[in-house]
PAGUDO-137762 format. One record per residue (C-alpha): residue number from 1; x, z, y. Coordinates in nm, 3 decimals, decimal comma, always signed. Layout:
N
+-----+---------+---------+---------+
! pos !      px !      pz !      py !
+-----+---------+---------+---------+
! NUM !       X !       Z !       Y !
...
+-----+---------+---------+---------+
// end
This chain:
95
+-----+---------+---------+---------+
! pos !      px !      pz !      py !
+-----+---------+---------+---------+
!   1 !  -3,677 !  +0,517 !  +6,188 !
!   2 !  -3,884 !  +0,489 !  +5,875 !
!   3 !  -3,743 !  +0,590 !  +5,538 !
!   4 !  -3,800 !  +0,237 !  +5,413 !
!   5 !  -3,583 !  +0,083 !  +5,682 !
!   6 !  -3,312 !  +0,344 !  +5,625 !
!   7 !  -3,312 !  +0,266 !  +5,252 !
!   8 !  -3,281 !  -0,104 !  +5,329 !
!   9 !  -2,990 !  -0,040 !  +5,566 !
!  10 !  -2,812 !  +0,171 !  +5,303 !
!  11 !  -2,869 !  -0,099 !  +5,042 !
!  12 !  -2,743 !  -0,367 !  +5,280 !
!  13 !  -2,430 !  -0,164 !  +5,359 !
!  14 !  -2,361 !  -0,108 !  +4,989 !
!  15 !  -2,406 !  -0,476 !  +4,918 !
!  16 !  -2,172 !  -0,565 !  +5,205 !
!  17 !  -1,907 !  -0,328 !  +5,064 !
!  18 !  -1,946 !  -0,480 !  +4,718 !
!  19 !  -1,910 !  -0,830 !  +4,859 !
!  20 !  -1,599 !  -0,729 !  +5,054 !
!  21 !  -1,449 !  -0,574 !  +4,740 !
!  22 !  -1,520 !  -0,890 !  +4,538 !
!  23 !  -1,379 !  -1,110 !  +4,814 !
!  24 !  -1,060 !  -0,902 !  +4,839 !
!  25 !  -1,005 !  -0,916 !  +4,462 !
!  26 !  -1,080 !  -1,288 !  +4,449 !
!  27 !  -0,826 !  -1,351 !  +4,727 !
!  28 !  -0,562 !  -1,145 !  +4,545 !
!  29 !  -0,626 !  -1,338 !  +4,225 !
!  30 !  -0,609 !  -1,672 !  +4,408 !
!  31 !  -0,283 !  -1,573 !  +4,578 !
!  32 !  -0,137 !  -1,479 !  +4,240 !
!  33 !  -0,248 !  -1,810 !  +4,091 !
!  34 !  -0,101 !  -1,995 !  +4,389 !
!  35 !  +0,233 !  -1,822 !  +4,330 !
!  36 !  +0,221 !  -1,922 !  +3,963 !
!  37 !  +0,145 !  -2,282 !  +4,055 !
!  38 !  +0,436 !  -2,284 !  +4,299 !
!  39 !  +0,667 !  -2,155 !  +4,025 !
!  40 !  +0,543 !  -2,420 !  +3,780 !
!  41 !  +0,591 !  -2,693 !  +4,043 !
!  42 !  +0,946 !  -2,576 !  +4,111 !
!  43 !  +1,022 !  -2,577 !  +3,736 !
!  44 !  +0,876 !  -2,925 !  +3,705 !
!  45 !  +1,081 !  -3,052 !  +3,999 !
!  46 !  +1,400 !  -2,905 !  +3,851 !
!  47 !  +1,333 !  -3,051 !  +3,508 !
!  48 !  +1,248 !  -3,390 !  +3,656 !
!  49 !  +1,572 !  -3,387 !  +3,853 !
!  50 !  +1,769 !  -3,287 !  +3,541 !
!  51 !  +1,605 !  -3,566 !  +3,344 !
!  52 !  +1,692 !  -3,821 !  +3,611 !
!  53 !  +2,053 !  -3,701 !  +3,612 !
!  54 !  +2,063 !  -3,712 !  +3,233 !
!  55 !  +1,930 !  -4,069 !  +3,229 !
!  56 !  +2,200 !  -4,170 !  +3,477 !
!  57 !  +2,474 !  -4,006 !  +3,270 !
!  58 !  +2,338 !  -4,155 !  +2,946 !
!  59 !  +2,337 !  -4,502 !  +3,101 !
!  60 !  +2,697 !  -4,458 !  +3,217 !
!  61 !  +2,796 !  -4,328 !  +2,874 !
!  62 !  +2,635 !  -4,624 !  +2,697 !
!  63 !  +2,770 !  -4,880 !  +2,940 !
!  64 !  +3,128 !  -4,750 !  +2,955 !
!  65 !  +3,164 !  -4,531 !  +2,645 !
!  66 !  +3,311 !  -4,266 !  +2,874 !
!  67 !  +3,335 !  -3,958 !  +2,652 !
!  68 !  +3,419 !  -3,737 !  +2,948 !
!  69 !  +3,044 !  -3,750 !  +3,022 !
!  70 !  +2,953 !  -3,571 !  +2,695 !
!  71 !  +2,997 !  -3,217 !  +2,839 !
!  72 !  +2,772 !  -3,312 !  +3,131 !
!  73 !  +2,512 !  -3,458 !  +2,894 !
!  74 !  +2,511 !  -3,152 !  +2,671 !
!  75 !  +2,471 !  -2,928 !  +2,976 !
!  76 !  +2,183 !  -3,135 !  +3,114 !
!  77 !  +2,022 !  -3,134 !  +2,769 !
!  78 !  +2,018 !  -2,755 !  +2,782 !
!  79 !  +2,288 !  -2,678 !  +2,526 !
!  80 !  +2,476 !  -2,355 !  +2,581 !
!  81 !  +2,856 !  -2,387 !  +2,582 !
!  82 !  +2,861 !  -2,238 !  +2,230 !
!  83 !  +2,603 !  -2,488 !  +2,104 !
!  84 !  +2,781 !  -2,779 !  +2,272 !
!  85 !  +3,121 !  -2,670 !  +2,144 !
!  86 !  +3,125 !  -2,882 !  +1,827 !
!  87 !  +3,043 !  -3,191 !  +2,034 !
!  88 !  +3,279 !  -3,131 !  +2,322 !
!  89 !  +3,583 !  -2,964 !  +2,158 !
!  90 !  +3,711 !  -3,279 !  +1,988 !
!  91 !  +3,679 !  -3,464 !  +2,319 !
!  92 !  +3,859 !  -3,195 !  +2,516 !
!  93 !  +4,143 !  -3,164 !  +2,265 !
!  94 !  +4,205 !  -3,539 !  +2,259 !
!  95 !  +4,274 !  -3,550 !  +2,635 !
+-----+---------+---------+---------+
// end
């Protein structure tokens, strides 16, 4: 085999290894991005569901003036129990 052909074979093998390395890294990066997208979609679904529940509770509250819904509304709005305390304590103590 001529030295020229051997050099070409070596170059081709090196290029194939480089391509495989790039492909492997690209696949890892895509898999990571896919996981991130899945997480974002799950967060979006959860927040959409919470918003729908909050709209339902707000409608009931407005229609009926049912103050027992206030703790549910504050929870759905993302208030911690400590933050919601000033809004819910007077309601709880009046029952």
